[in-house]
C-alpha positions in Angstrom: -3.8 -11.2 -2.3 -1.0 -8.7 -2.8 -1.6 -5.0 -2.8 0.7 -2.1 -3.8 -0.3 0.7 -1.3 0.7 4.2 -2.1 0.6 6.5 1.0 0.9 10.3 1.2 0.7 12.2 4.4 -2.3 14.6 4.6 -1.8 18.3 5.0 -4.5 18.5 7.7 -2.1 19.5 10.5 0.1 22.4 11.3 3.8 21.7 10.3 4.7 23.0 13.8 2.7 20.0 15.1 4.3 17.4 12.8 6.5 15.6 15.3 3.5 13.8 17.1 2.0 12.8 13.8 5.4 11.5 12.5 5.8 9.4 15.7 2.3 8.1 15.4 2.8 7.1 11.7 6.2 5.5 12.4 4.9 3.5 15.4 2.0 2.2 13.2 4.4 1.3 10.3 6.9 -0.5 12.6 4.0 -2.7 14.0 2.6 -3.4 10.4 6.1 -4.4 9.2 6.7 -6.6 12.3 3.4 -8.4 11.4 5.1 -10.0 8.5 2.3 -8.9 6.1 4.4 -6.1 4.5 6.6 -7.7 1.9 8.4 -4.5 0.8 8.3 -0.9 1.8 10.0 2.5 1.2 9.5 6.2 1.4 9.5 8.7 -1.5 12.3 11.3 -1.7 10.0 13.8 -3.5 7.1 14.1 -1.2 5.8 13.0 2.3 4.9 9.5 1.6 5.9 6.1 0.5 4.7 2.7 -0.5 3.9 -0.8 0.9 3.6 -4.2 -0.8 1.1 -5.9 1.5 -0.3 -9.4 1.7 -3.9 -9.3 2.8 -6.7 -11.8 2.5 -9.3 -9.2 1.5 -9.9 -5.6 1.0 -11.5 -5.6 4.4 -8.3 -6.9 6.0 -6.3 -4.3 4.2 -8.7 -1.7 5.6 -8.1 -3.0 9.1 -4.3 -2.7 8.6 -4.5 0.9 7.3 -7.3 2.3 9.3 -5.4 3.5 12.4 -3.6 6.2 10.4 -6.4 7.1 8.0 -6.8 10.5 9.4 -3.2 11.4 8.8 -2.4 9.5 5.6 -4.2 9.2 2.1 -4.0 5.6 0.7 -4.4 4.3 -2.8 -4.3 0.5 -2.9 -4.0 -1.6 -6.1 -4.3 -5.4 -6.1 -1.8 -6.8 -8.4 -0.7 -10.0 -10.2 2.6 -11.0 -11.5 3.9 -10.4 -15.0 3.8 -14.1 -15.6 0.1 -14.0 -15.1 -0.1 -11.2 -17.6 1.8 -13.2 -20.2 -0.6 -16.2 -19.6 -3.6 -13.9 -19.9 -2.2 -12.4 -23.3 -1.6 -15.9 -24.6 -5.1 -17.1 -23.7 -6.6 -14.0 -25.3 -4.6 -14.4 -28.5 -5.8 -18.0 -28.6 -9.4 -17.0 -28.2 -9.2 -14.5 -30.9 -8.2 -17.1 -33.4 -11.3 -19.1 -33.0 
């Protein structure tokens, strides 16, 4: 199952203490990327955050991946399907409406 994960750094620490938090997040992200489960990732240029495209077997597995930095980062995860699947869905819906 693929998830688009939006992440934004929390404002629960003093900016003067940002370096240890930055190092911790970067170390976590590096390990997650090395795992092969992250298919795409990037950072935002307009706020302290970024995104991940993650392959996970379940929401519980996704939680295990994200949990280590949960105190420093707010996550929003969206499971997604391809636009090909959407086209198939629309075609099937249209067909069912004609009955």
